[in-house]
DRENDO-1510 file (C-alpha; in Angstrom, 1 decimal, always signed):
<recs>
REC; n; res; u; v; w
REC; 1; MET; -19.7; -8.5; +5.7 .
REC; 2; PRO; -16.3; -9.9; +4.6 .
REC; 3; ILE; -14.4; -8.0; +2.0 .
REC; 4; LEU; -14.3; -9.6; -1.5 .
REC; 5; ILE; -10.9; -9.9; -3.2 .
REC; 6; PRO; -12.0; -7.8; -6.3 .
REC; 7; ILE; -12.8; -4.9; -3.9 .
REC; 8; LEU; -9.4; -5.2; -2.3 .
REC; 9; GLN; -7.7; -5.1; -5.7 .
REC; 10; GLY; -9.3; -1.7; -6.3 .
REC; 11; LEU; -7.8; -0.2; -3.1 .
REC; 12; ARG; -4.4; +1.5; -2.8 .
REC; 13; LEU; -1.8; -0.7; -1.1 .
REC; 14; PHE; -3.7; -3.9; -2.0 .
REC; 15; ASP; -3.5; -3.2; -5.7 .
REC; 16; ARG; +0.2; -4.2; -5.4 .
REC; 17; LEU; -0.3; -7.6; -3.8 .
REC; 18; PRO; -0.8; -11.0; -5.5 .
REC; 19; ALA; -4.1; -12.7; -5.3 .
REC; 20; GLU; -2.8; -15.4; -2.8 .
REC; 21; LYS; -1.8; -12.7; -0.3 .
REC; 22; LEU; -5.1; -10.9; -0.7 .
REC; 23; ALA; -6.8; -14.2; +0.0 .
REC; 24; GLU; -5.0; -14.3; +3.4 .
REC; 25; ILE; -5.9; -10.7; +4.3 .
REC; 26; ALA; -9.5; -10.6; +3.1 .
REC; 27; PRO; -11.0; -12.8; +6.0 .
REC; 28; THR; -9.4; -10.4; +8.6 .
REC; 29; MET; -11.4; -7.4; +7.3 .
REC; 30; SER; -15.0; -6.5; +7.2 .
REC; 31; GLU; -17.0; -3.7; +5.6 .
REC; 32; ARG; -18.5; -0.9; +7.6 .
REC; 33; LYS; -21.0; +1.7; +6.3 .
REC; 34; VAL; -21.2; +5.2; +7.7 .
REC; 35; GLU; -23.7; +8.1; +7.1 .
REC; 36; ARG; -22.8; +11.6; +6.3 .
REC; 37; ARG; -21.2; +13.6; +9.2 .
REC; 38; GLU; -20.5; +10.4; +11.1 .
REC; 39; VAL; -17.1; +10.3; +12.8 .
REC; 40; VAL; -14.9; +7.6; +11.4 .
REC; 41; ILE; -11.7; +8.2; +13.5 .
REC; 42; LYS; -11.6; +10.5; +16.5 .
REC; 43; ARG; -8.7; +12.7; +17.3 .
REC; 44; GLY; -6.7; +11.0; +20.1 .
REC; 45; GLU; -7.7; +7.5; +19.1 .
REC; 46; THR; -4.9; +5.0; +19.1 .
REC; 47; ASP; -6.4; +1.7; +18.0 .
REC; 48; ALA; -8.3; +2.4; +14.8 .
REC; 49; GLY; -5.9; +0.7; +12.5 .
REC; 50; LEU; -5.5; +1.4; +8.8 .
REC; 51; GLY; -8.7; +2.5; +7.1 .
REC; 52; PHE; -9.6; +2.1; +3.4 .
REC; 53; LEU; -12.4; +4.0; +1.6 .
REC; 54; ILE; -14.2; +1.7; -0.7 .
REC; 55; GLU; -16.8; +4.2; -1.8 .
REC; 56; GLY; -17.9; +7.7; -0.7 .
REC; 57; ARG; -15.9; +10.6; +0.6 .
REC; 58; LEU; -14.2; +11.5; +3.9 .
REC; 59; GLN; -12.7; +14.6; +5.2 .
REC; 60; THR; -9.9; +15.2; +7.8 .
REC; 61; VAL; -10.9; +18.0; +10.2 .
REC; 62; ASN; -9.5; +19.6; +13.3 .
REC; 63; PHE; -10.5; +22.4; +15.7 .
REC; 64; THR; -8.9; +25.7; +16.6 .
REC; 65; LEU; -8.3; +26.7; +20.2 .
REC; 66; ASP; -11.6; +28.7; +20.1 .
REC; 67; GLY; -13.5; +25.6; +18.9 .
REC; 68; LYS; -13.8; +26.5; +15.2 .
REC; 69; GLU; -13.9; +23.5; +12.8 .
REC; 70; VAL; -11.2; +23.6; +10.1 .
REC; 71; GLY; -11.3; +21.2; +7.2 .
REC; 72; ILE; -7.9; +20.0; +6.1 .
REC; 73; ASP; -8.1; +17.4; +3.3 .
REC; 74; PHE; -10.4; +15.0; +1.5 .
REC; 75; ILE; -10.1; +11.2; +1.2 .
REC; 76; ASN; -11.5; +9.8; -2.0 .
REC; 77; ASP; -12.4; +6.3; -3.3 .
REC; 78; GLY; -9.7; +3.7; -3.1 .
REC; 79; ASP; -7.4; +5.6; -0.7 .
REC; 80; PHE; -6.2; +4.7; +2.7 .
REC; 81; PHE; -6.2; +6.8; +5.9 .
REC; 82; GLY; -5.0; +6.6; +9.5 .
REC; 83; GLU; -1.5; +5.7; +8.5 .
REC; 84; LEU; +0.2; +8.2; +10.8 .
REC; 85; SER; -0.9; +6.3; +14.0 .
REC; 86; VAL; -0.1; +3.0; +12.4 .
REC; 87; ILE; +3.4; +4.2; +11.7 .
REC; 88; ASP; +4.3; +5.8; +15.0 .
REC; 89; GLY; +1.8; +4.4; +17.4 .
REC; 90; LEU; +0.8; +7.9; +18.6 .
REC; 91; PRO; -2.8; +9.1; +18.9 .
REC; 92; ALA; -4.6; +10.2; +15.7 .
REC; 93; PRO; -3.8; +13.9; +15.2 .
REC; 94; GLU; -7.2; +14.8; +13.6 .
REC; 95; TYR; -10.8; +13.7; +13.1 .
REC; 96; ILE; -11.9; +11.9; +10.0 .
REC; 97; ILE; -15.6; +12.3; +9.2 .
REC; 98; ALA; -17.8; +11.2; +6.4 .
REC; 99; VAL; -19.0; +14.0; +4.1 .
REC; 100; ALA; -21.1; +11.5; +2.1 .
REC; 101; PRO; -22.5; +8.1; +2.8 .
REC; 102; SER; -19.5; +5.8; +2.6 .
REC; 103; ARG; -18.3; +2.2; +2.7 .
REC; 104; LEU; -15.1; +1.5; +4.7 .
REC; 105; ALA; -12.8; -1.3; +5.6 .
REC; 106; PHE; -10.2; -1.5; +8.4 .
REC; 107; LEU; -7.0; -3.5; +8.9 .
REC; 108; ASP; -5.6; -3.8; +12.4 .
REC; 109; ARG; -2.3; -2.1; +13.2 .
REC; 110; ASP; +0.0; -5.1; +13.2 .
REC; 111; ARG; -1.2; -6.4; +9.9 .
REC; 112; ALA; -1.3; -2.9; +8.5 .
REC; 113; ARG; +2.4; -2.4; +9.4 .
REC; 114; GLU; +3.3; -5.6; +7.7 .
REC; 115; LEU; +1.4; -4.6; +4.6 .
REC; 116; MET; +3.0; -1.2; +4.5 .
REC; 117; PHE; +6.6; -2.2; +5.1 .
REC; 118; ALA; +7.1; -5.8; +4.1 .
REC; 119; THR; +7.8; -5.0; +0.5 .
REC; 120; PRO; +9.5; -2.1; -1.4 .
REC; 121; LYS; +6.2; -1.5; -3.3 .
REC; 122; GLY; +4.3; -1.1; -0.1 .
REC; 123; SER; +6.8; +1.3; +1.4 .
REC; 124; GLU; +6.8; +3.3; -1.8 .
REC; 125; ALA; +3.0; +3.6; -1.6 .
REC; 126; VAL; +3.1; +4.8; +1.9 .
REC; 127; ALA; +5.9; +7.3; +1.2 .
REC; 128; THR; +3.9; +8.6; -1.8 .
REC; 129; ARG; +0.8; +9.1; +0.3 .
REC; 130; LEU; +2.8; +10.9; +3.0 .
REC; 131; ALA; +4.4; +13.2; +0.3 .
REC; 132; GLU; +0.9; +14.0; -1.0 .
REC; 133; ARG; -0.3; +14.9; +2.5 .
REC; 134; MET; +2.7; +17.2; +3.1 .
REC; 135; ARG; +2.3; +18.9; -0.3 .
REC; 136; LYS; -1.5; +19.5; +0.4 .
REC; 137; ALA; -0.7; +20.7; +3.9 .
REC; 138; ALA; +1.8; +23.2; +2.5 .
REC; 139; SER; -0.7; +24.4; +0.0 .
REC; 140; HIS; -3.4; +24.7; +2.7 .
REC; 141; ARG; -1.1; +26.8; +4.9 .
REC; 142; ALA; -0.3; +29.1; +2.0 .
REC; 143; MET; -4.0; +29.4; +1.1 .
REC; 144; LEU; -4.9; +30.4; +4.7 .
REC; 145; ALA; -2.4; +33.2; +4.6 .
REC; 146; LEU; -4.2; +35.0; +1.7 .
REC; 147; PRO; -5.6; +38.3; +2.9 .
REC; 148; SER; -9.2; +38.0; +1.8 .
REC; 149; SER; -11.9; +35.4; +2.1 .
REC; 150; PHE; -12.7; +35.8; -1.6 .
REC; 151; GLN; -9.1; +34.9; -2.5 .
REC; 152; ARG; -9.1; +31.9; -0.1 .
REC; 153; VAL; -12.3; +30.5; -1.6 .
REC; 154; CYS; -10.9; +30.9; -5.1 .
REC; 155; ALA; -7.6; +29.3; -4.1 .
REC; 156; GLN; -9.3; +26.4; -2.5 .
REC; 157; LEU; -11.4; +25.8; -5.7 .
REC; 158; SER; -8.1; +25.9; -7.7 .
REC; 159; LEU; -6.6; +23.3; -5.4 .
REC; 160; LEU; -9.6; +21.0; -5.8 .
REC; 161; ALA; -9.7; +21.3; -9.6 .
REC; 162; GLN; -8.3; +18.5; -11.8 .
REC; 163; ARG; -8.2; +17.9; -15.5 .
REC; 164; SER; -10.7; +15.2; -16.6 .
REC; 165; PRO; -10.1; +12.6; -19.4 .
REC; 166; THR; -12.0; +14.9; -21.8 .
REC; 167; GLY; -9.7; +17.8; -21.1 .
REC; 168; GLN; -12.1; +19.8; -19.0 .
REC; 169; VAL; -10.9; +21.2; -15.7 .
REC; 170; VAL; -13.5; +20.0; -13.1 .
REC; 171; ILE; -14.1; +19.7; -9.4 .
REC; 172; VAL; -15.6; +16.2; -9.0 .
REC; 173; MET; -18.1; +15.9; -6.1 .
REC; 174; PRO; -17.6; +19.6; -5.1 .
REC; 175; PRO; -17.8; +20.2; -1.3 .
REC; 176; THR; -20.8; +22.0; +0.0 .
REC; 177; HIS; -20.6; +25.7; +0.7 .
REC; 178; GLN; -20.3; +25.0; +4.4 .
REC; 179; GLU; -17.5; +22.4; +3.8 .
REC; 180; ILE; -15.5; +25.0; +1.8 .
REC; 181; ALA; -16.1; +27.6; +4.5 .
REC; 182; ILE; -14.5; +25.5; +7.2 .
REC; 183; MET; -11.6; +24.8; +4.9 .
REC; 184; VAL; -10.8; +28.4; +4.3 .
REC; 185; ASN; -11.8; +29.9; +7.6 .
REC; 186; THR; -14.8; +32.0; +6.4 .
REC; 187; SER; -18.6; +31.9; +6.5 .
REC; 188; ARG; -20.9; +29.9; +4.3 .
REC; 189; GLU; -22.5; +33.1; +3.0 .
REC; 190; THR; -19.1; +34.3; +1.8 .
REC; 191; VAL; -18.6; +31.1; -0.1 .
REC; 192; THR; -22.1; +31.4; -1.7 .
REC; 193; ARG; -21.4; +35.0; -2.8 .
REC; 194; THR; -18.0; +34.1; -4.2 .
REC; 195; LEU; -19.5; +31.2; -6.3 .
REC; 196; GLN; -22.3; +33.4; -7.5 .
REC; 197; PHE; -19.7; +36.0; -8.7 .
REC; 198; LEU; -17.6; +33.3; -10.4 .
REC; 199; GLN; -20.7; +31.8; -12.1 .
REC; 200; GLY; -21.8; +35.3; -13.2 .
REC; 201; MET; -18.3; +35.8; -14.7 .
REC; 202; LYS; -18.7; +32.3; -16.4 .
REC; 203; VAL; -15.5; +31.3; -14.6 .
REC; 204; VAL; -17.2; +28.2; -13.2 .
REC; 205; SER; -20.5; +26.4; -14.1 .
REC; 206; ARG; -22.5; +23.5; -12.7 .
REC; 207; ALA; -22.7; +20.2; -14.7 .
REC; 208; GLY; -24.5; +17.5; -12.7 .
REC; 209; ASN; -22.3; +16.4; -9.8 .
REC; 210; GLU; -19.3; +18.4; -11.1 .
REC; 211; LEU; -18.3; +22.0; -11.0 .
REC; 212; VAL; -16.6; +22.9; -14.3 .
REC; 213; VAL; -13.9; +25.4; -14.2 .
REC; 214; GLU; -14.4; +27.2; -17.6 .
REC; 215; GLN; -11.6; +29.7; -17.0 .
REC; 216; PRO; -8.8; +28.2; -14.9 .
REC; 217; ASP; -6.5; +31.2; -15.5 .
REC; 218; THR; -9.2; +33.6; -14.3 .
REC; 219; LEU; -9.8; +31.5; -11.2 .
REC; 220; GLN; -6.1; +31.6; -10.4 .
REC; 221; GLN; -6.0; +35.4; -11.0 .
REC; 222; ALA; -8.9; +35.7; -8.5 .
REC; 223; ALA; -6.9; +33.7; -6.0 .
REC; 224; ASP; -3.9; +36.0; -6.6 .
REC; 225; GLY; -6.0; +39.1; -6.0 .
REC; 226; LYS; -6.0; +40.3; -9.6 .
REC; 227; VAL; -9.7; +39.7; -10.1 .
REC; 228; ALA; -12.3; +40.6; -7.5 .
REC; 229; PRO; -15.9; +41.8; -7.1 .
REC; 230; ALA; -16.4; +45.5; -7.2 .
REC; 231; LYS; -16.6; +47.0; -3.7 .
REC; 232; SER; -20.1; +48.3; -3.0 .
</recs>
């Protein structure tokens, strides 16, 4: 199904283009729907082009030498992905999978490069996205260096938290316990126990599709090793 211009206007990169340019690009793209756990881009793929997430949620993942899955980052509504291969022409360095039913669109590499580098605003958007990736990667490496699984889970929750328009600190569409486990290199059971402890301490609470961080400072203290469950 062709992409409508109002949808393109809600996507990063396209939101900087005039309507007449969007009218040229729209016929070259089509919408694709994927189910949860479906692979969107495979590691090593070279011709995927530039992807855009219209609706849903994606995750970048990779595998250790012993075959263990490691979650790296999430891709949310309106964002683009696959830009590294578009920029340098090399194979995709990671897998991108759907962690929720999602709607996607793709732009071929040649048109994507033109979109990304033809204007200063496009180049700025790409540079900003790459800076975000580098900052998140640095935070992820620092989190994986923490000595205990409990600390790593708490640190990951802190990284996912954001302040809502109402002033609350929340994790929107929180990952499943298994998804958190693969991000912090621990077991699903450890994640469950950690969240039960945090809920018991009223550090976090559930509110519909959000996880509310009631005590952000305490959550950070737990990530720093200053708060921990009593050893049995």
